[in-house]
N, C-alpha and C positions, 0 to 999 in steps of 0.2 A: 142475353144475360149480361148484366152489368158486373164488371170485375171490381173488387175492392182494391185500394191503392197498393197494398202490399203484394197482392197477387199480380196486378198489372205490372209492377216494377220487376217482379221475379220473371214474368214471361218476357218482358222487354230485354232483360239480361240474357235469357235463354236464346232469344231471337238473334241478338248480337253474336252470341257464341256460334250459332249456326252459320251466320254469314262469314265468320272468321275461319270456317273450315272449308272454304271453297278450294284452296290449293290442295288440301288433303283429299277432297273428293276427286279432283282432277288426277291426282297421283294413283288412286285406286283404279279409275277407268283406264289409265295408261298401263298399269300393271296387268290388268285383265287382257287388254289388247295384245300386249307383248307375249303373254303366256299362250294365247290361242290364235295368233295371227296366221291366216291361211289365205293368201292373196287370191282375189282382190278384197276379201273381208276377213271375218273371223269364223272359226268353226269350233263349237263346243258341243260335240255330239253327246246325247243322253247316255249316261253310264260309261262314258269313255274318257280318254285322256284329257281332252279340253275342258269338259265339265268338271272333272275331278281337280284339275289344276286351279280352276276358279274357286271351287269350294275350299281348297287348301289355302288360297290367298286370303279369302275372307276370314277363315278360321285364324290364320296368323295375325291378321289385323285386329281381330276381336281380342285375342289374347294379349296383344300389345296394350290394349285399353284396360286390361285387367278384368275382362269379362269371361264368364264361364261358357264353354261350348260343349255340345253333345250332338250325336247323330242318332236317328231312329232306325228301325228295321229296314226301311227302303233307302236310307242314306240321306234323308233330308237333314240339313244343318240347322241347329238351333243355337242362338246366342242370347243369353239371359242377362238382363239388367235388373237386379233385385229392387223391389219396392219396399216400403215400410211394412206392408202386410202381405206376406207370402201366402196367407190362407185365402186371399181373394182370387177370383178368376183373373187370368192374365189378359193383357192386350198384346195382340200379335201384329207385326208388320213385316213386309218382305215381298219377295217375288221369286223368280227362277234365275238360274245362271246358265242353263244350256241355250244354244242358239240353233238356227237352221244352218245348213251347209252354206259356207261363204256368206254368212249373214252380217249384220251390223253389230257394233259393240254395245249398244244401249238397250235393245229389247230384252227385258227381264232384268238385266244387271243393274239398270238404273234404280229399280225398286229396292234391291238389296243394298246398294251403296247408299241410297238415301236413308235407309233405316240405320246403317252403320254411322253415317254422319250425324243423324239425330241423337244416337246414343253417345257419340263422342262429345257433342255439344252439351248434353245434359251433364256429363262428367265435368266438362270445362266450367260450366256455370254452377256446379254444385247443386243441381236440381234433381230431387228424388221424388218419384211418383209414389202413390199409395200402393198400386198394384205392380207386380212384376211386368216388365215389358220384354217381349221375346221377338228377336229378329229371326225370321225363317227364310232359308234359301232352299227352295223346293227342287227336287229332281224331275227331269223328264216332262217339263211343261210342253216342250216342243215335240212331244212324242208322235204327233201326226206326221212329222218329217222323218223320224228315226225308226218308227215301228209300223209294220204292216199287220195284217190280220185283224181280228175283231178286238177293239178296245174302245174305251170311252174317253180317251184323252187325259191330260193332266195326271199322269200316273203317280207322281210323287205326292201331290196334295191329296188326291183321292185315296191313295193307300193309307196316308196318315189319318184321314177322317173316317175310314171304314166304308168307303163308297165303291170299292172295286166290285165288279160283277163276279158272280161265281165262275171260276175257271179262267178269269182274265189274265192271271199270272202265266197261263200257258198259251192263250190264244193270241196275245200280242207278241210279235216276232221282230227282233232288231234287224234292220236291213243290212247293216255292216257285218254282222257276225252270223246271222241265221239262227241265233239263240233266242229262246223265249224270254219274256220279261222275267220269269222266275230265275232262269239261268243267268241272265245279266245281273240281277240283284246279287245273287250268290257269288258270281265271278268278281264283282266289284268289292266283295268283302262284307256284304250286309247279310240279312237273314230273311229270306223269303218265307221260310216256314213260320216265323214269328208273325209275319203279316197275315198269313192264313189263320193261325191259331188265335190271334188277337190277344187282348183287346186293342182297339185302335190307339195309336200313339197320341192322338188329339181327341179329347172328349169335349163335345160342344158345350156342356154345362160348366166347363172349367175355362171357357174363353169369353171374356167380356166384349170383345170386338176385334175386328180385323180391318186394317187399312193397307191398300196396296198402291204404290206409285208406279206408273208405267208410261213409256212414251206413247203418244197417240199414234195409231197405225194408219190413220187416214189424213186428209189434208185440211180438216175443218179449222183447227186452231191456227194453222199457218195462213189459211185464206182470210180468217177474221182478224189476224194480227193480234192474237191473245195468247199469252204464254202458258196458261194453266186451264185445264178442264176439270170439272167436278162431275163424276159419272153417276148417272141416276139409274142405269140398268145395263145389263149385258145380254146381248141377243142369245137366244137359244139356237140350236142347230139340229137339223135332221140331215143325216149323212148316210150315203151309200158309198163305201170305200172301194168295193169290188163288184160293180154292176157289170152286166154282160148282156149283149144281144146276140142270139144265135139264129142264123138263117141257113143258107146253103151256098157253097162255092159252086160257080158254074162259069161257062165261057162268056166273056164279055161281048163277043161279036155274034155268037150263035143263039143266045137265049133272049127272047123278046121280053118286054117289060112285064106283061101279065103273067109270065111264068117264072119270074125271078123271086127269090127270097133274099133280098138285098139288105144285109145288116146295117150298112152305112146309111142308106136312105131311111130305113126304119128308125135308126137312132137320131138322125137329123130331124125327122118328123117329131120325135119326142122332145128334142131340144127346143124346137120352135113352138111346140104346144105349151111348154113351160114358160117360154119367153113371152108369149101372148098373154098368159095368165098373170105373169109378173107385171107386165105393163098395165093390165086392167086393174090390178090391186094398187099399183102406184097412183093411178088416176083417182082411186077411191081413198087416197091418203093413208094407206096401210104401210107399216114398216116391214120391208122384205128385201132380201137379196138372194139371187140364184146363181150358182156357179157350177159349170161342168169343168172341173179342174183337170181331169184326165180324159183323153179320147184317143183310142188307138186301134189299129188293126194289127194282126200278127205278122211281124216282119219275116218270119220263117215260112209263111205261107202266102201272104198277099202278093199281088202282081198287077201290073197295068192291064193285063189281059184276063183278069179274073173278076167275076162278080164277088164281092167280099161276103164271106159267110159268118164272120164273127167280128164284133166290136166290143172292146172293154172300155169302161168309162167310170168316172167317179162324179158324184153329185153332192152338192152342199147347199142346203136351203137354210137361211137364217132369218129370224125375226124376234122382236121383243114381245110379240103377242103369241101366246100358246095357241089360241084359236086359229090364227093364220097358219101356223105350222101344221096343225092337224088338217086344215082344209087343203093345204098344198099337197100333203101326202095323199089325200083322197083324190085330188085332181091328177096327180102323177099316176096313180094306179089305174084310174079310169081311162086316162089317155093312153097308157101303155097297153091296156086290154084292147082298145079300139084299133090302135096302130098294129098290134100283133095280129089281129084278125084280118086287117086289110092287106098287110105285107107278108102274112104267113111266116112270121118269125116268133121267137120266144124271148121274153125279157126276164132276166134274173135280177130282182130288185131287193133281195134280202141277203144278209141281215141289214136292216135299216137302224142305225144308231140314233137315239133320241137324247138330246141334251136340252133340258127345259130352260127357258129364259130366267134370268136372275135379277130381281129387283134390289137395288141398293137401299140400305136402311134410310128412311126419310129423315129421321132425327140426325143421323150423321151427315147426310147431305146438307141439312140446314146448318149444322155446326161448322162444316167446312165453308159454307157461304159466309157465315158470320166472321169466321177467322180470316177469310180472304179480304173482307171489308176492313177489319181491324188492322190488317197488315198492309192494306192498300195494294193488294195484288190483283190485277185484272183477271177475271175468271169467267168461264162459260159453263153452264150446266149442259150436259150432253150424254148421249148413250154411247156404249161401246159396241162396235161391230164385231170385234174379235173376242174370243173366249179367254178367260183368265182364271187363275187359281181362286180369285175372290168369289167367283160363281159357286165354287164347291163349298166354301165356308157359308155362303148364303143358303145353299141347299140344305145344310144341316141345322139351320136356324141361328147361326151366329150373325149378329148385327155387323154388316160389312159395307165398305165404301171404297171407291177408287179415286185417285188423282191422276190426271193425264198431264204430260208435258209436251208442249209444242215440238214438233219434229217434222222437218221437211223430207221429202222423197220417200215417205212411207216407211215400212219396216220389212223384215225378212229379206233384206238386201244390203249389200255393203255400203250403199249410199245414205243410210240413216244419218241424219244431221241434226242432232239435238244440241242446242247452244247451252253451255255450262251455266250461263246467267239464268236461263229459263229453268234449268234443273234446280238451281239454288232457290229460286222463288217457290217452286213446288215443294222442295225439301223444308223450307220455312213453314209452309202450310201443313205438311205432314207432321212436323215436330210440334206445332201448336196444337193440332188435334190430339196427338198422343199425350201432350202435357196436360191438357184440360180434361180429356176423357179418362185417362189412366191416373190422373193426378189426384183423384179423390176416390173414396171407397163406396160411393153411392150406388145403389142398384139402378137399373134402367128406369124403373117406375119412379124412384125418387128424383132422378134427373128430369123426367118428364114433368113432374110436379113443379120443380124449380123453373123449368122453361116456361110453363104456363103462367107462373106467378110473375116472371120477368117480362 
C-alpha cells in the first residue's frame, strides 16, 4: 500500500521518536531486573511479589506518561491510549511480566516494555490513532512453571478472554503456596468470583487486533544473523503433566526378566517408541517436537536393589499441524497399550491437555513484512515453537500476530541475551504496525479492499 506524503512524513517522525526512546527502554529493563533479581537470574513468580513489583513499575511508568491504567478480575494490567474514536474496537499489544524461577529479564517483559515505548513515542510525536490502543501485561503466562494440577496454561489471558475450563480455578495449584488458582487470585487482591460469573473482561468483537513482541526462544534468528522474526503460527501442544507407569517392586537379584513388571524399562520403551515415530515424521517433513520433561522414580522407595515399580513422567508433544498432534496421540496410546501388555504394567496417560495450533493473521503478517521493508529492518518469517498469549487471542477469532527479537542462549534461563539495538528494531516495527492498523477506522473488510487495490 502506497502512503501519501503527509502520512509518510508523520510515520517518519513517529519512527524517529521511537529511536529516541532507547535509553528509556533500557531504564525500564534495568528497573525490572533490580526489582526481581534472584541470582543467577530473576524470579517473578506468578501472583507473587516479583510479578506484582513488575506490574507496579509498569503502572507507575504509564501514569508518568499521563495514561490511564486499570486491572481486571484476574489482575491483568491495562494501559489505555485514547484514540479519536473510542467507539471503535481497540488494538491491543503487550505480553506477560512473570518469569520462570531464576529466569532471564527479557522473556515476556520485552513485549510489555516495547508497547510502553511505542506509546511514549506516539505521545512524543503527537501521533494519535483513530482507535484506542491498549497495552496489556498479562498474569501467569509462565503458569506451567508455577502451577501444577490440571490447567490449560496462560491463566491471565485465558481468564480475560473467557477461555478457562470449568473448574480450572480450583484444579490449578500454586507450587509455592499450595493454594488453588482461585485462592491465589483472591489473596493477590483480585476477584475470582467475578471471573467465574463473567462476562469476560475482553470481548473478541471489541478487539480489532493483537500484536505481541517477544524474544525468540530458540537459535534461528541468532544462527541466521537476523534481528527480527515475523511469526506465522504458534505450535499447538498435547501435554500430560502427571503421567504414571505402575508395575511392581521386586528384588533386583532374585526376580528374572520374564517375571518382572519393571516400570522403568516399560517407560523407556514408550520413550523410544515415540522417538522412532518422531524421527519418521521428521523424514516426512512434518513439524513436530517431543519432550519427556520429567522422568523420576520415587526417592522414598526406590533402591539399587529393587526392580522399580513406579515411574512418574511428563510428556509434551508440539506441532503446527492439528492432524499431526491427533495422530501422535493415537500412536502414543497404541504404543502404551502394546508395551503394557508385554511388560505387564499400567500406564496412566490422562488427563491429556490439548492446545490447538494458532495461525497468525495472514494480512497482519504481510503488513509486518511491508513495514519491515519500508523501515529497512532485516526480518525472517518463522513459526513459534513456544506458546504465547497471542495464541489465545487467535483462538477467539481476534486477528493476531507476533514479532520475535533475536536472543542468544534461548529463554527460561538467566543467560537470555537480547541486544537492546535488536529490541529497538523490533519496537520500530511494532509501532509502525500499530500506527497503520489502529491509525484508521476501517473495518478489516475495507482494509482488504484497499490492499487488493494497491
